[in-house]
C-alpha positions as CSV (number, residue, x, y, z in Angstrom):
1,X,-33.9,12.3,19.8
2,X,-33.8,13.2,16.1
3,X,-36.9,12.8,14.1
4,X,-37.0,10.1,11.5
5,X,-37.6,11.4,8.0
6,X,-40.6,10.2,6.1
7,X,-40.8,8.8,2.5
8,X,-37.4,7.8,2.2
9,X,-36.3,5.3,-0.5
10,X,-34.9,1.9,0.4
11,X,-31.3,2.9,-0.5
12,X,-31.6,6.0,1.5
13,X,-32.7,4.1,4.6
14,X,-30.1,1.4,4.5
15,X,-27.3,3.2,2.9
16,X,-24.3,1.1,1.8
17,X,-25.3,-1.7,4.1
18,X,-23.8,-5.1,2.8
19,X,-25.3,-8.3,4.2
20,X,-22.8,-10.9,5.4
21,X,-23.5,-14.4,4.1
22,X,-24.5,-16.9,6.8
23,X,-26.4,-20.2,7.1
24,X,-29.7,-18.2,7.3
25,X,-29.3,-16.5,3.8
26,X,-26.9,-18.7,1.9
27,X,-29.6,-19.7,-0.4
28,X,-30.0,-16.1,-1.5
29,X,-26.2,-15.7,-2.0
30,X,-26.6,-14.8,-5.7
31,X,-29.1,-12.2,-4.9
32,X,-26.9,-10.6,-2.2
33,X,-23.7,-10.5,-4.3
34,X,-25.5,-9.1,-7.4
35,X,-27.2,-6.5,-5.3
36,X,-24.0,-4.8,-4.1
37,X,-22.8,-1.7,-5.9
38,X,-19.3,-1.6,-7.5
39,X,-17.1,0.7,-5.7
40,X,-14.4,2.6,-7.5
41,X,-10.9,1.8,-6.6
42,X,-9.1,4.7,-4.9
43,X,-5.3,4.7,-4.9
44,X,-4.4,7.3,-2.2
45,X,-0.7,8.2,-1.8
46,X,0.3,6.0,-4.6
47,X,0.6,9.1,-6.7
48,X,3.6,10.0,-9.0
49,X,6.1,7.7,-7.6
50,X,4.3,4.6,-9.2
51,X,4.2,6.1,-12.6
52,X,7.9,6.2,-12.8
53,X,8.5,2.6,-11.6
54,X,7.3,0.2,-14.3
55,X,7.4,-3.5,-13.2
56,X,10.7,-4.0,-15.1
57,X,12.3,-1.0,-13.3
58,X,11.0,-2.1,-10.0
59,X,12.6,-5.5,-10.6
60,X,15.9,-4.0,-11.6
61,X,16.1,-1.6,-8.6
62,X,15.0,-4.4,-6.2
63,X,17.8,-6.6,-7.4
64,X,20.3,-3.7,-7.0
65,X,19.1,-2.9,-3.5
66,X,19.3,-6.6,-2.7
67,X,22.9,-6.9,-3.8
68,X,23.7,-3.8,-1.8
69,X,22.1,-5.3,1.3
70,X,24.2,-8.4,0.9
71,X,27.4,-6.4,0.5
72,X,26.6,-4.3,3.5
73,X,25.8,-7.4,5.6
74,X,29.2,-8.8,4.5
75,X,30.9,-5.7,5.9
76,X,29.0,-6.3,9.2
77,X,26.5,-3.4,8.7
78,X,23.0,-4.7,9.3
79,X,21.0,-1.5,9.9
80,X,21.4,1.1,7.3
81,X,19.5,3.8,5.7
82,X,19.2,4.7,2.0
83,X,20.0,8.4,1.1
84,X,18.6,9.6,-2.2
85,X,20.3,12.4,-4.2
86,X,20.3,13.7,-7.7
87,X,23.1,15.0,-9.7
88,X,22.6,16.2,-13.3
89,X,20.6,13.4,-14.9
90,X,21.3,10.7,-12.2
91,X,19.6,9.6,-9.2
92,X,21.9,8.2,-6.6
93,X,21.0,5.7,-3.9
94,X,23.6,5.6,-1.3
95,X,23.7,3.3,1.8
96,X,24.4,5.0,5.1
97,X,24.8,3.1,8.3
98,X,22.0,4.2,10.8
99,X,22.7,6.0,13.8
100,X,22.3,3.1,16.0
101,X,25.0,1.3,14.1
102,X,27.4,4.2,14.2
103,X,27.0,4.3,18.0
104,X,27.9,0.6,18.4
105,X,31.2,1.2,16.5
106,X,32.4,3.9,18.7
């Protein structure tokens, strides 16, 4: 068994413990919520992609993809993948039927 270190501060002993509010401590709710430290928001894997897509651009691309999906559905293609390519100053999104859909047609 490991030795328990002596002369630790309160924060060192309990670490980042956060007490859940129950019927036993609901009267101290203000004290509990005030004592919790504010954590920094980490955005992992959001990265560079979100920098290019402003909310307006997201809406435009979303509408275009929805129109594409409706068009593919009207042609009888339900499952498809989107292939992304670049040519000169253009980014091209192309709908490609998924492999499962190709096997059904053959």
